[in-house]
ZADO-1210 file (C-alpha; in nm, 4 decimals, padded with zeros to 6 digits):
<atoms>
<atom x="-03.5586" y="-01.3339" z="04.9684" code="UNK" pos="1"/>
<atom x="-03.2583" y="-01.0801" z="04.9248" code="UNK" pos="2"/>
<atom x="-03.0027" y="-01.3125" z="04.7091" code="UNK" pos="3"/>
<atom x="-02.5868" y="-01.2118" z="04.7957" code="UNK" pos="4"/>
<atom x="-02.3949" y="-01.3764" z="04.5517" code="UNK" pos="5"/>
<atom x="-02.0360" y="-01.4025" z="04.6743" code="UNK" pos="6"/>
<atom x="-01.6976" y="-01.4747" z="04.4706" code="UNK" pos="7"/>
<atom x="-01.4054" y="-01.6108" z="04.7299" code="UNK" pos="8"/>
<atom x="-01.0756" y="-01.7083" z="04.4942" code="UNK" pos="9"/>
<atom x="-00.9643" y="-02.0479" z="04.5786" code="UNK" pos="10"/>
<atom x="-00.5571" y="-01.9230" z="04.5907" code="UNK" pos="11"/>
<atom x="-00.5198" y="-02.0466" z="04.9568" code="UNK" pos="12"/>
<atom x="-00.7533" y="-02.0007" z="05.2137" code="UNK" pos="13"/>
<atom x="-00.6956" y="-01.6359" z="05.3649" code="UNK" pos="14"/>
<atom x="-00.9531" y="-01.5356" z="05.1066" code="UNK" pos="15"/>
<atom x="-01.2111" y="-01.7971" z="05.3091" code="UNK" pos="16"/>
<atom x="-01.0475" y="-01.5924" z="05.6485" code="UNK" pos="17"/>
<atom x="-01.1786" y="-01.2837" z="05.5085" code="UNK" pos="18"/>
<atom x="-01.5263" y="-01.3022" z="05.3864" code="UNK" pos="19"/>
<atom x="-01.6519" y="-01.6111" z="05.6389" code="UNK" pos="20"/>
<atom x="-01.6725" y="-01.3566" z="05.9425" code="UNK" pos="21"/>
<atom x="-01.8100" y="-01.0897" z="05.7683" code="UNK" pos="22"/>
<atom x="-02.0833" y="-01.3211" z="05.5810" code="UNK" pos="23"/>
<atom x="-02.1833" y="-01.4459" z="05.9258" code="UNK" pos="24"/>
<atom x="-02.2322" y="-01.0988" z="06.0784" code="UNK" pos="25"/>
<atom x="-02.4439" y="-00.9996" z="05.7763" code="UNK" pos="26"/>
<atom x="-02.6596" y="-01.3144" z="05.7799" code="UNK" pos="27"/>
<atom x="-02.7158" y="-01.2842" z="06.1655" code="UNK" pos="28"/>
<atom x="-02.8453" y="-00.8821" z="06.0872" code="UNK" pos="29"/>
<atom x="-03.0148" y="-01.0198" z="05.7437" code="UNK" pos="30"/>
<atom x="-03.1649" y="-01.3309" z="05.8756" code="UNK" pos="31"/>
<atom x="-03.3523" y="-01.2768" z="05.5086" code="UNK" pos="32"/>
<atom x="-03.0249" y="-01.3358" z="05.2781" code="UNK" pos="33"/>
<atom x="-02.9923" y="-01.5884" z="05.0415" code="UNK" pos="34"/>
<atom x="-02.6474" y="-01.6745" z="04.9916" code="UNK" pos="35"/>
<atom x="-02.4651" y="-01.8263" z="04.6551" code="UNK" pos="36"/>
<atom x="-02.0932" y="-01.8643" z="04.6762" code="UNK" pos="37"/>
<atom x="-01.8583" y="-01.9170" z="04.3769" code="UNK" pos="38"/>
<atom x="-01.5799" y="-02.0970" z="04.4828" code="UNK" pos="39"/>
<atom x="-01.3333" y="-02.3499" z="04.3943" code="UNK" pos="40"/>
<atom x="-01.2671" y="-02.4176" z="04.7309" code="UNK" pos="41"/>
<atom x="-01.4602" y="-02.7508" z="04.8381" code="UNK" pos="42"/>
<atom x="-01.8162" y="-02.7115" z="05.0184" code="UNK" pos="43"/>
<atom x="-01.6785" y="-02.9330" z="05.3416" code="UNK" pos="44"/>
<atom x="-01.4187" y="-02.6776" z="05.4023" code="UNK" pos="45"/>
<atom x="-01.6189" y="-02.3985" z="05.3046" code="UNK" pos="46"/>
<atom x="-01.8786" y="-02.5633" z="05.5698" code="UNK" pos="47"/>
<atom x="-01.5973" y="-02.5078" z="05.8438" code="UNK" pos="48"/>
<atom x="-01.6340" y="-02.1808" z="05.7647" code="UNK" pos="49"/>
<atom x="-01.9643" y="-01.9713" z="05.6567" code="UNK" pos="50"/>
<atom x="-02.2558" y="-02.0170" z="05.9263" code="UNK" pos="51"/>
<atom x="-02.5843" y="-02.2047" z="05.7396" code="UNK" pos="52"/>
<atom x="-02.7248" y="-02.2919" z="05.4528" code="UNK" pos="53"/>
<atom x="-02.5767" y="-02.1616" z="05.1120" code="UNK" pos="54"/>
<atom x="-02.5704" y="-02.2225" z="04.7737" code="UNK" pos="55"/>
<atom x="-02.2505" y="-02.3798" z="04.5978" code="UNK" pos="56"/>
<atom x="-02.1550" y="-02.2709" z="04.3058" code="UNK" pos="57"/>
<atom x="-01.8035" y="-02.5338" z="04.2310" code="UNK" pos="58"/>
<atom x="-01.5801" y="-02.2595" z="04.0135" code="UNK" pos="59"/>
<atom x="-01.3894" y="-01.9931" z="03.9997" code="UNK" pos="60"/>
<atom x="-01.4183" y="-01.6100" z="03.8779" code="UNK" pos="61"/>
<atom x="-01.0427" y="-01.4944" z="03.8898" code="UNK" pos="62"/>
<atom x="-00.6864" y="-01.6333" z="03.7850" code="UNK" pos="63"/>
<atom x="-00.5526" y="-01.5981" z="04.0783" code="UNK" pos="64"/>
<atom x="-00.1139" y="-01.7279" z="04.0852" code="UNK" pos="65"/>
<atom x="-00.0050" y="-02.0561" z="04.0100" code="UNK" pos="66"/>
<atom x="00.2454" y="-02.1524" z="04.3092" code="UNK" pos="67"/>
<atom x="00.5207" y="-02.4419" z="04.3289" code="UNK" pos="68"/>
<atom x="00.4842" y="-02.4120" z="04.6887" code="UNK" pos="69"/>
<atom x="00.3538" y="-02.2773" z="04.9492" code="UNK" pos="70"/>
<atom x="00.5542" y="-01.9624" z="04.8950" code="UNK" pos="71"/>
<atom x="00.6880" y="-01.9580" z="04.5613" code="UNK" pos="72"/>
<atom x="00.4723" y="-01.8098" z="04.2700" code="UNK" pos="73"/>
<atom x="00.5434" y="-02.0067" z="03.9255" code="UNK" pos="74"/>
<atom x="00.5714" y="-01.7378" z="03.7702" code="UNK" pos="75"/>
<atom x="00.5320" y="-01.8512" z="03.3801" code="UNK" pos="76"/>
<atom x="00.2566" y="-02.0417" z="03.4546" code="UNK" pos="77"/>
<atom x="00.0887" y="-01.7469" z="03.6135" code="UNK" pos="78"/>
<atom x="00.1775" y="-01.5103" z="03.3344" code="UNK" pos="79"/>
<atom x="00.0058" y="-01.7714" z="03.1292" code="UNK" pos="80"/>
<atom x="-00.3380" y="-01.8106" z="03.2807" code="UNK" pos="81"/>
<atom x="-00.3678" y="-01.4380" z="03.2805" code="UNK" pos="82"/>
<atom x="-00.2902" y="-01.4313" z="02.9274" code="UNK" pos="83"/>
<atom x="-00.5330" y="-01.6685" z="02.8847" code="UNK" pos="84"/>
<atom x="-00.7686" y="-01.5140" z="03.0566" code="UNK" pos="85"/>
<atom x="-00.7663" y="-01.1762" z="02.9032" code="UNK" pos="86"/>
<atom x="-00.7061" y="-01.3392" z="02.5412" code="UNK" pos="87"/>
<atom x="-01.1023" y="-01.2777" z="02.4802" code="UNK" pos="88"/>
<atom x="-01.2129" y="-01.0593" z="02.7630" code="UNK" pos="89"/>
<atom x="-01.4799" y="-00.8622" z="02.6246" code="UNK" pos="90"/>
<atom x="-01.6341" y="-01.2495" z="02.5544" code="UNK" pos="91"/>
<atom x="-01.5588" y="-01.4042" z="02.9003" code="UNK" pos="92"/>
<atom x="-01.7270" y="-01.0731" z="03.0677" code="UNK" pos="93"/>
<atom x="-02.0533" y="-01.1391" z="02.8246" code="UNK" pos="94"/>
<atom x="-02.0465" y="-01.4833" z="02.9640" code="UNK" pos="95"/>
<atom x="-01.9822" y="-01.3803" z="03.2861" code="UNK" pos="96"/>
<atom x="-02.2801" y="-01.1264" z="03.2669" code="UNK" pos="97"/>
<atom x="-02.4891" y="-01.4036" z="03.1416" code="UNK" pos="98"/>
<atom x="-02.4213" y="-01.6186" z="03.4141" code="UNK" pos="99"/>
<atom x="-02.4682" y="-01.3737" z="03.6841" code="UNK" pos="100"/>
<atom x="-02.7932" y="-01.2428" z="03.5522" code="UNK" pos="101"/>
<atom x="-02.9438" y="-01.6254" z="03.5715" code="UNK" pos="102"/>
<atom x="-02.8425" y="-01.5827" z="03.9246" code="UNK" pos="103"/>
<atom x="-03.0391" y="-01.2560" z="03.9893" code="UNK" pos="104"/>
<atom x="-02.8415" y="-01.0976" z="04.3218" code="UNK" pos="105"/>
<atom x="-02.8971" y="-00.8117" z="04.4772" code="UNK" pos="106"/>
<atom x="-02.5774" y="-00.7618" z="04.6052" code="UNK" pos="107"/>
<atom x="-02.2182" y="-00.9172" z="04.4297" code="UNK" pos="108"/>
<atom x="-01.9035" y="-00.9174" z="04.7102" code="UNK" pos="109"/>
<atom x="-01.5757" y="-01.0900" z="04.5588" code="UNK" pos="110"/>
<atom x="-01.2353" y="-01.1549" z="04.7463" code="UNK" pos="111"/>
<atom x="-01.0942" y="-01.1163" z="04.5572" code="UNK" pos="112"/>
<atom x="-01.2206" y="-01.1544" z="04.1344" code="UNK" pos="113"/>
<atom x="-01.2766" y="-00.9206" z="03.9424" code="UNK" pos="114"/>
<atom x="-01.4286" y="-01.0438" z="03.6926" code="UNK" pos="115"/>
<atom x="-01.7668" y="-01.0375" z="03.8353" code="UNK" pos="116"/>
<atom x="-01.7700" y="-00.7020" z="03.9142" code="UNK" pos="117"/>
<atom x="-01.7224" y="-00.6152" z="03.5538" code="UNK" pos="118"/>
<atom x="-02.0582" y="-00.8557" z="03.4755" code="UNK" pos="119"/>
<atom x="-02.2409" y="-00.6642" z="03.8049" code="UNK" pos="120"/>
<atom x="-02.1191" y="-00.3248" z="03.6281" code="UNK" pos="121"/>
<atom x="-02.3016" y="-00.4361" z="03.3041" code="UNK" pos="122"/>
<atom x="-02.6175" y="-00.5075" z="03.4646" code="UNK" pos="123"/>
<atom x="-02.5966" y="-00.3069" z="03.7048" code="UNK" pos="124"/>
<atom x="-02.6232" y="-00.4789" z="04.0082" code="UNK" pos="125"/>
<atom x="-02.4544" y="-00.2907" z="04.3434" code="UNK" pos="126"/>
<atom x="-02.1033" y="-00.4948" z="04.3970" code="UNK" pos="127"/>
<atom x="-01.8078" y="-00.4711" z="04.6335" code="UNK" pos="128"/>
<atom x="-01.4654" y="-00.6385" z="04.6665" code="UNK" pos="129"/>
<atom x="-01.3134" y="-00.6533" z="04.9657" code="UNK" pos="130"/>
<atom x="-00.9636" y="-00.7973" z="05.0338" code="UNK" pos="131"/>
<atom x="-00.6252" y="-00.6724" z="05.1107" code="UNK" pos="132"/>
<atom x="-00.4588" y="-00.6769" z="04.8338" code="UNK" pos="133"/>
<atom x="-00.5703" y="-00.6926" z="04.4202" code="UNK" pos="134"/>
<atom x="-00.5011" y="-00.9058" z="04.1904" code="UNK" pos="135"/>
<atom x="-00.4213" y="-00.6040" z="03.9390" code="UNK" pos="136"/>
<atom x="-00.1414" y="-00.4922" z="04.2057" code="UNK" pos="137"/>
<atom x="00.0328" y="-00.8582" z="04.1886" code="UNK" pos="138"/>
<atom x="-00.0044" y="-00.8627" z="03.7897" code="UNK" pos="139"/>
<atom x="00.1366" y="-00.5692" z="03.7975" code="UNK" pos="140"/>
<atom x="00.4307" y="-00.6504" z="04.0490" code="UNK" pos="141"/>
<atom x="00.5323" y="-00.9566" z="03.8385" code="UNK" pos="142"/>
<atom x="00.4293" y="-00.9091" z="03.4889" code="UNK" pos="143"/>
<atom x="00.4644" y="-00.5394" z="03.4260" code="UNK" pos="144"/>
<atom x="00.7090" y="-00.5346" z="03.1916" code="UNK" pos="145"/>
<atom x="00.5481" y="-00.8013" z="02.9430" code="UNK" pos="146"/>
<atom x="00.4055" y="-00.7010" z="02.5939" code="UNK" pos="147"/>
<atom x="00.0901" y="-00.8146" z="02.6538" code="UNK" pos="148"/>
<atom x="00.0144" y="-00.6929" z="03.0138" code="UNK" pos="149"/>
<atom x="-00.0944" y="-00.2963" z="02.9671" code="UNK" pos="150"/>
<atom x="-00.3965" y="-00.4227" z="02.8094" code="UNK" pos="151"/>
<atom x="-00.4904" y="-00.6917" z="03.0463" code="UNK" pos="152"/>
<atom x="-00.4237" y="-00.4305" z="03.2819" code="UNK" pos="153"/>
<atom x="-00.6346" y="-00.1909" z="03.2043" code="UNK" pos="154"/>
<atom x="-00.8896" y="-00.4556" z="03.2238" code="UNK" pos="155"/>
<atom x="-00.8917" y="-00.5161" z="03.5580" code="UNK" pos="156"/>
<atom x="-00.8420" y="-00.1738" z="03.6925" code="UNK" pos="157"/>
<atom x="-01.2024" y="-00.1020" z="03.4833" code="UNK" pos="158"/>
<atom x="-01.3095" y="-00.3861" z="03.6420" code="UNK" pos="159"/>
<atom x="-01.2100" y="-00.2856" z="04.0314" code="UNK" pos="160"/>
<atom x="-01.2684" y="00.0734" z="03.9980" code="UNK" pos="161"/>
<atom x="-01.6442" y="00.0040" z="03.8680" code="UNK" pos="162"/>
<atom x="-01.7760" y="-00.1556" z="04.1647" code="UNK" pos="163"/>
<atom x="-01.9557" y="00.0676" z="04.4523" code="UNK" pos="164"/>
<atom x="-01.6856" y="-00.0173" z="04.6876" code="UNK" pos="165"/>
<atom x="-01.3572" y="-00.1501" z="04.7455" code="UNK" pos="166"/>
<atom x="-01.2898" y="-00.2389" z="05.0989" code="UNK" pos="167"/>
<atom x="-00.9331" y="-00.2864" z="05.2186" code="UNK" pos="168"/>
<atom x="-00.8919" y="-00.4191" z="05.4868" code="UNK" pos="169"/>
<atom x="-00.6297" y="-00.3925" z="05.7166" code="UNK" pos="170"/>
<atom x="-00.3303" y="-00.5227" z="05.7546" code="UNK" pos="171"/>
<atom x="-00.2661" y="-00.4346" z="05.3234" code="UNK" pos="172"/>
<atom x="-00.1227" y="-00.3398" z="05.0680" code="UNK" pos="173"/>
<atom x="-00.1687" y="00.0480" z="05.0007" code="UNK" pos="174"/>
<atom x="-00.4019" y="00.0793" z="04.6356" code="UNK" pos="175"/>
<atom x="-00.2836" y="00.3841" z="04.5103" code="UNK" pos="176"/>
<atom x="-00.5089" y="00.3439" z="04.1892" code="UNK" pos="177"/>
<atom x="-00.8571" y="00.2712" z="04.3057" code="UNK" pos="178"/>
<atom x="-01.0626" y="00.5586" z="04.3860" code="UNK" pos="179"/>
<atom x="-01.3013" y="00.4127" z="04.5501" code="UNK" pos="180"/>
<atom x="-01.1165" y="00.2663" z="04.7975" code="UNK" pos="181"/>
<atom x="-01.2468" y="00.2285" z="05.1441" code="UNK" pos="182"/>
<atom x="-01.0381" y="00.1075" z="05.4468" code="UNK" pos="183"/>
<atom x="-01.1846" y="-00.0967" z="05.7289" code="UNK" pos="184"/>
<atom x="-01.0221" y="-00.2443" z="06.0077" code="UNK" pos="185"/>
<atom x="-00.8339" y="-00.6017" z="06.0781" code="UNK" pos="186"/>
<atom x="-01.1200" y="-00.9355" z="05.9643" code="UNK" pos="187"/>
<atom x="-01.1131" y="-01.2346" z="06.1771" code="UNK" pos="188"/>
<atom x="-01.3050" y="-01.5123" z="06.3314" code="UNK" pos="189"/>
<atom x="-01.4259" y="-01.5781" z="06.7113" code="UNK" pos="190"/>
<atom x="-01.3152" y="-01.9559" z="06.8158" code="UNK" pos="191"/>
<atom x="-01.6036" y="-02.1675" z="06.9413" code="UNK" pos="192"/>
<atom x="-01.3804" y="-02.3990" z="07.1478" code="UNK" pos="193"/>
<atom x="-01.2263" y="-02.4012" z="07.4317" code="UNK" pos="194"/>
<atom x="-00.8647" y="-02.5377" z="07.4633" code="UNK" pos="195"/>
<atom x="-00.9764" y="-02.8034" z="07.6741" code="UNK" pos="196"/>
<atom x="-01.2950" y="-02.9150" z="07.4116" code="UNK" pos="197"/>
<atom x="-01.0089" y="-02.9066" z="07.1535" code="UNK" pos="198"/>
<atom x="-00.8200" y="-03.1223" z="07.3522" code="UNK" pos="199"/>
<atom x="-01.0885" y="-03.3425" z="07.4129" code="UNK" pos="200"/>
<atom x="-01.2384" y="-03.3947" z="07.0536" code="UNK" pos="201"/>
<atom x="-00.8922" y="-03.4180" z="06.8553" code="UNK" pos="202"/>
<atom x="-00.7123" y="-03.6746" z="07.1829" code="UNK" pos="203"/>
<atom x="-00.4646" y="-03.4109" z="07.2262" code="UNK" pos="204"/>
<atom x="-00.2444" y="-03.4140" z="07.5296" code="UNK" pos="205"/>
<atom x="-00.3737" y="-03.0673" z="07.7369" code="UNK" pos="206"/>
<atom x="-00.0003" y="-03.0567" z="07.9406" code="UNK" pos="207"/>
<atom x="00.2053" y="-02.9709" z="07.6492" code="UNK" pos="208"/>
<atom x="00.2985" y="-02.6539" z="07.4191" code="UNK" pos="209"/>
<atom x="00.0507" y="-02.6748" z="07.1048" code="UNK" pos="210"/>
<atom x="00.3153" y="-02.5723" z="06.8163" code="UNK" pos="211"/>
<atom x="00.0314" y="-02.5684" z="06.4853" code="UNK" pos="212"/>
<atom x="00.2030" y="-02.5767" z="06.1667" code="UNK" pos="213"/>
<atom x="-00.0412" y="-02.4220" z="05.8693" code="UNK" pos="214"/>
<atom x="00.0625" y="-02.2636" z="05.5570" code="UNK" pos="215"/>
<atom x="-00.2764" y="-02.1066" z="05.4741" code="UNK" pos="216"/>
<atom x="-00.4062" y="-02.4487" z="05.2206" code="UNK" pos="217"/>
<atom x="-00.0510" y="-02.4684" z="04.9988" code="UNK" pos="218"/>
<atom x="00.1728" y="-02.7294" z="05.0292" code="UNK" pos="219"/>
<atom x="00.5351" y="-02.7135" z="05.1880" code="UNK" pos="220"/>
<atom x="00.7018" y="-03.0393" z="05.2341" code="UNK" pos="221"/>
<atom x="00.8433" y="-02.9714" z="05.6297" code="UNK" pos="222"/>
<atom x="00.9540" y="-03.3339" z="05.7835" code="UNK" pos="223"/>
<atom x="00.7755" y="-03.2612" z="06.0696" code="UNK" pos="224"/>
<atom x="00.7652" y="-03.6431" z="06.1714" code="UNK" pos="225"/>
<atom x="01.2571" y="-03.6328" z="06.1852" code="UNK" pos="226"/>
<atom x="01.2403" y="-03.3123" z="06.3548" code="UNK" pos="227"/>
<atom x="01.3607" y="-03.2971" z="06.7390" code="UNK" pos="228"/>
<atom x="01.0904" y="-03.4585" z="07.0127" code="UNK" pos="229"/>
<atom x="01.0883" y="-03.2450" z="07.3254" code="UNK" pos="230"/>
<atom x="00.8515" y="-03.3940" z="07.5885" code="UNK" pos="231"/>
<atom x="00.6521" y="-03.1220" z="07.6485" code="UNK" pos="232"/>
<atom x="00.5812" y="-02.9901" z="07.2991" code="UNK" pos="233"/>
<atom x="00.3561" y="-03.1586" z="07.0196" code="UNK" pos="234"/>
<atom x="00.3739" y="-03.0031" z="06.6604" code="UNK" pos="235"/>
<atom x="00.0616" y="-03.0360" z="06.5080" code="UNK" pos="236"/>
<atom x="00.0239" y="-03.0357" z="06.0973" code="UNK" pos="237"/>
<atom x="-00.3028" y="-02.9248" z="06.0541" code="UNK" pos="238"/>
<atom x="-00.3484" y="-03.0899" z="05.7320" code="UNK" pos="239"/>
<atom x="-00.3540" y="-03.4004" z="05.9667" code="UNK" pos="240"/>
<atom x="-00.6288" y="-03.2352" z="06.1672" code="UNK" pos="241"/>
<atom x="-00.7995" y="-03.0387" z="05.9004" code="UNK" pos="242"/>
<atom x="-01.1342" y="-03.3535" z="05.7962" code="UNK" pos="243"/>
<atom x="-01.1346" y="-03.3559" z="06.2077" code="UNK" pos="244"/>
<atom x="-01.4894" y="-03.1655" z="06.2359" code="UNK" pos="245"/>
<atom x="-01.2159" y="-02.8620" z="06.4149" code="UNK" pos="246"/>
<atom x="-01.2065" y="-02.5590" z="06.2700" code="UNK" pos="247"/>
<atom x="-00.8791" y="-02.3920" z="06.1458" code="UNK" pos="248"/>
<atom x="-00.9100" y="-02.0836" z="06.3718" code="UNK" pos="249"/>
<atom x="-01.0256" y="-02.3026" z="06.6917" code="UNK" pos="250"/>
<atom x="-00.7210" y="-02.5418" z="06.6394" code="UNK" pos="251"/>
<atom x="-00.5238" y="-02.1770" z="06.5725" code="UNK" pos="252"/>
<atom x="-00.6404" y="-02.0155" z="06.8791" code="UNK" pos="253"/>
<atom x="-00.6071" y="-02.3187" z="07.1487" code="UNK" pos="254"/>
<atom x="-00.1904" y="-02.3543" z="06.9837" code="UNK" pos="255"/>
<atom x="00.0868" y="-02.1817" z="07.1610" code="UNK" pos="256"/>
<atom x="00.2669" y="-02.1170" z="06.8591" code="UNK" pos="257"/>
<atom x="00.1850" y="-02.1417" z="06.4698" code="UNK" pos="258"/>
<atom x="00.4668" y="-02.1802" z="06.2402" code="UNK" pos="259"/>
<atom x="00.2932" y="-01.9958" z="05.8654" code="UNK" pos="260"/>
<atom x="00.4270" y="-01.8329" z="05.5473" code="UNK" pos="261"/>
<atom x="00.2922" y="-01.4160" z="05.5241" code="UNK" pos="262"/>
<atom x="-00.1105" y="-01.4379" z="05.4791" code="UNK" pos="263"/>
<atom x="-00.3935" y="-01.2565" z="05.6188" code="UNK" pos="264"/>
<atom x="-00.6121" y="-01.5175" z="05.7464" code="UNK" pos="265"/>
<atom x="-00.2823" y="-01.6781" z="06.0202" code="UNK" pos="266"/>
<atom x="-00.1657" y="-01.3472" z="06.0155" code="UNK" pos="267"/>
<atom x="-00.4797" y="-01.1197" z="06.2340" code="UNK" pos="268"/>
<atom x="-00.6153" y="-01.4664" z="06.3472" code="UNK" pos="269"/>
<atom x="-00.3262" y="-01.5176" z="06.5407" code="UNK" pos="270"/>
<atom x="-00.2854" y="-01.1572" z="06.6417" code="UNK" pos="271"/>
<atom x="-00.6322" y="-01.1879" z="06.8165" code="UNK" pos="272"/>
<atom x="-00.6285" y="-01.4264" z="06.9443" code="UNK" pos="273"/>
<atom x="-00.2569" y="-01.4183" z="07.0737" code="UNK" pos="274"/>
<atom x="-00.0626" y="-01.6408" z="06.9213" code="UNK" pos="275"/>
<atom x="00.2843" y="-01.6331" z="06.8733" code="UNK" pos="276"/>
<atom x="00.4619" y="-01.6736" z="06.4916" code="UNK" pos="277"/>
<atom x="00.7026" y="-01.7883" z="06.3548" code="UNK" pos="278"/>
<atom x="00.7113" y="-01.7505" z="05.9826" code="UNK" pos="279"/>
<atom x="00.8720" y="-01.8193" z="05.6776" code="UNK" pos="280"/>
<atom x="00.9420" y="-01.5547" z="05.3978" code="UNK" pos="281"/>
<atom x="00.7840" y="-01.5542" z="05.0396" code="UNK" pos="282"/>
<atom x="00.9822" y="-01.4712" z="04.7850" code="UNK" pos="283"/>
<atom x="00.8546" y="-01.1576" z="04.6024" code="UNK" pos="284"/>
<atom x="00.5771" y="-01.1382" z="04.7231" code="UNK" pos="285"/>
<atom x="00.4062" y="-00.7894" z="04.7394" code="UNK" pos="286"/>
<atom x="00.1661" y="-00.8798" z="05.0413" code="UNK" pos="287"/>
<atom x="00.4928" y="-00.9875" z="05.2413" code="UNK" pos="288"/>
<atom x="00.6144" y="-00.6229" z="05.4411" code="UNK" pos="289"/>
<atom x="00.2592" y="-00.4482" z="05.4782" code="UNK" pos="290"/>
<atom x="00.1476" y="-00.8063" z="05.6940" code="UNK" pos="291"/>
<atom x="00.4992" y="-00.9389" z="05.8679" code="UNK" pos="292"/>
<atom x="00.5361" y="-00.4627" z="05.9700" code="UNK" pos="293"/>
<atom x="00.2039" y="-00.5094" z="06.1410" code="UNK" pos="294"/>
<atom x="00.2313" y="-00.8514" z="06.2589" code="UNK" pos="295"/>
<atom x="00.5194" y="-00.6983" z="06.4565" code="UNK" pos="296"/>
<atom x="00.3484" y="-00.4265" z="06.5739" code="UNK" pos="297"/>
<atom x="00.0460" y="-00.5820" z="06.6672" code="UNK" pos="298"/>
<atom x="00.2222" y="-00.9851" z="06.8071" code="UNK" pos="299"/>
<atom x="00.4834" y="-01.1681" z="06.8945" code="UNK" pos="300"/>
<atom x="00.6414" y="-01.3154" z="06.6356" code="UNK" pos="301"/>
<atom x="00.9738" y="-01.4317" z="06.4906" code="UNK" pos="302"/>
<atom x="01.0794" y="-01.5140" z="06.1250" code="UNK" pos="303"/>
<atom x="01.2236" y="-01.8963" z="06.0678" code="UNK" pos="304"/>
<atom x="01.5117" y="-01.9697" z="05.7232" code="UNK" pos="305"/>
<atom x="01.3421" y="-02.2802" z="05.5743" code="UNK" pos="306"/>
<atom x="01.7025" y="-02.4432" z="05.6918" code="UNK" pos="307"/>
<atom x="01.6139" y="-02.4251" z="06.0339" code="UNK" pos="308"/>
<atom x="01.2513" y="-02.5228" z="05.9073" code="UNK" pos="309"/>
<atom x="01.3718" y="-02.8016" z="05.7667" code="UNK" pos="310"/>
<atom x="01.5272" y="-02.9000" z="06.0937" code="UNK" pos="311"/>
<atom x="01.3170" y="-02.8618" z="06.2993" code="UNK" pos="312"/>
<atom x="01.5663" y="-02.5812" z="06.5107" code="UNK" pos="313"/>
<atom x="01.2787" y="-02.4241" z="06.6262" code="UNK" pos="314"/>
<atom x="01.2668" y="-02.4720" z="07.0498" code="UNK" pos="315"/>
<atom x="01.5030" y="-02.1528" z="07.0708" code="UNK" pos="316"/>
<atom x="01.3107" y="-01.9001" z="06.8873" code="UNK" pos="317"/>
<atom x="00.9857" y="-02.0234" z="07.0757" code="UNK" pos="318"/>
<atom x="01.1475" y="-02.0324" z="07.3908" code="UNK" pos="319"/>
<atom x="01.1894" y="-01.6877" z="07.2993" code="UNK" pos="320"/>
<atom x="00.8556" y="-01.5707" z="07.1414" code="UNK" pos="321"/>
<atom x="00.7416" y="-01.7396" z="07.4715" code="UNK" pos="322"/>
<atom x="00.9168" y="-01.4473" z="07.7164" code="UNK" pos="323"/>
<atom x="00.8794" y="-01.1553" z="07.4895" code="UNK" pos="324"/>
<atom x="00.6023" y="-00.8725" z="07.5922" code="UNK" pos="325"/>
<atom x="00.2645" y="-01.0101" z="07.4927" code="UNK" pos="326"/>
<atom x="00.0856" y="-00.7551" z="07.3128" code="UNK" pos="327"/>
<atom x="-00.2792" y="-00.5945" z="07.3511" code="UNK" pos="328"/>
<atom x="-00.4545" y="-00.7471" z="07.1491" code="UNK" pos="329"/>
<atom x="-00.6060" y="-00.6082" z="06.8167" code="UNK" pos="330"/>
<atom x="-00.9479" y="-00.6168" z="06.7484" code="UNK" pos="331"/>
<atom x="-01.1713" y="-00.6928" z="06.4745" code="UNK" pos="332"/>
<atom x="-01.3211" y="-00.3982" z="06.3912" code="UNK" pos="333"/>
<atom x="-01.3030" y="-00.4346" z="05.9894" code="UNK" pos="334"/>
<atom x="-01.6084" y="-00.6616" z="06.0492" code="UNK" pos="335"/>
<atom x="-01.9078" y="-00.3964" z="06.1571" code="UNK" pos="336"/>
<atom x="-01.7399" y="-00.1965" z="05.8771" code="UNK" pos="337"/>
<atom x="-01.7551" y="-00.4247" z="05.6674" code="UNK" pos="338"/>
<atom x="-02.1019" y="-00.5468" z="05.7211" code="UNK" pos="339"/>
<atom x="-02.2829" y="-00.1422" z="05.7838" code="UNK" pos="340"/>
<atom x="-02.1479" y="-00.1212" z="05.4015" code="UNK" pos="341"/>
<atom x="-02.3252" y="-00.4509" z="05.2870" code="UNK" pos="342"/>
<atom x="-02.6271" y="-00.3196" z="05.4506" code="UNK" pos="343"/>
<atom x="-02.6251" y="-00.0144" z="05.3003" code="UNK" pos="344"/>
<atom x="-02.6271" y="-00.1563" z="04.8878" code="UNK" pos="345"/>
<atom x="-02.8534" y="-00.4298" z="05.0361" code="UNK" pos="346"/>
<atom x="-03.2347" y="-00.4098" z="04.8921" code="UNK" pos="347"/>
</atoms>
C-alpha cells in the first residue's frame, strides 16, 4: 500500500482548506493510498475536511506565528519560537528524520512546514511543499534585522529548496528565492449541502440573509450580540456551529455574505461560491496584499474597519456588496494541477 505523509500547519485553518481538496482528489485517483496526517488541528476538525480514514499524529512540524488575536501577530513571542526551533537545528532534523523513517512514507506533502522537507531530503523520500506562502518569507519580513535570523533563514530556505517542488497556489506570494517553484491555480472545496439542507440541519430561518462571521480559526472578540437587529439579516458566528456537523464550506457557500480577515481559505472559497466578503485588514501581514488584490478581481469585496465591526455598522457595506455586478466565479484548477504533480511522484 502506498503511504502519503501530510503535515498540515495549525496556524489557522487556511492550511487545512488548501490541503483537504487536493488530498481528497488524490485519494479518489489512488484508492490504495494510506494517509498519515500530522497536525496540531484536532482530528474532529480534520475529518470535517478530509474524507475517508487516516492516521492522525497530533503534533507540529513548524512554528508558524503566535497571534494576539485573528489579525495581530505577537512578534516577540514568534521570534522566541523561531530562535528555539533553530537553536539546535541539526539535532531537530535528526529527530525528525528518525520519526519519518519509522513511518516510512513514499511521499511527503507539507503545508507549509519545512522541517519534514529537510528530513525527507535526508532519507531521499520525494517531497512537495504546497501553500500560498512560506515561513521563510514571512519570518524574513518580521525578523530580518535580528542578529540570530540569518542562519535560521538559510536553514529554512535550504529545506524548502530541497523539496522536489514547491506548489505555490493562486493567489500567493511571489517567492523569488525558491528555484523549485511551480505556480498552480486556486484551490477550493465544493460544498456537500445546499442552503435548504443547511437551514434544516442547523434550524436556521431560510427567509432572511445570512451573514457569516468567521475569522479562520483565531479569536477576535466582536460583540455580535450587541450589533443592531435586522429582521432580514441573521448574524452567524462560525464558532457557534463548528460542532454542529456542517462543514465550514457548506455554511460559507450557503451564506449571503461573510465577515472575515484576509486568509486563503475563506477568500478563495467565498469567491469560488460567489459569496460577497467584508474583511478586516491584518496589520503588517505580508500575504495580505496579494489576497486582497485577487479577491477584488474575482469576487465582491469591501474593507470594514475595526470600529465598524465593533459597532456592527455593516448594513450599508452589505447593501453595496449585494448590488455589485456578480463576476465569473474562479475555478479551482489548482486541485487537478496539484494532484497530477503528486501522482507523478508516487510509486
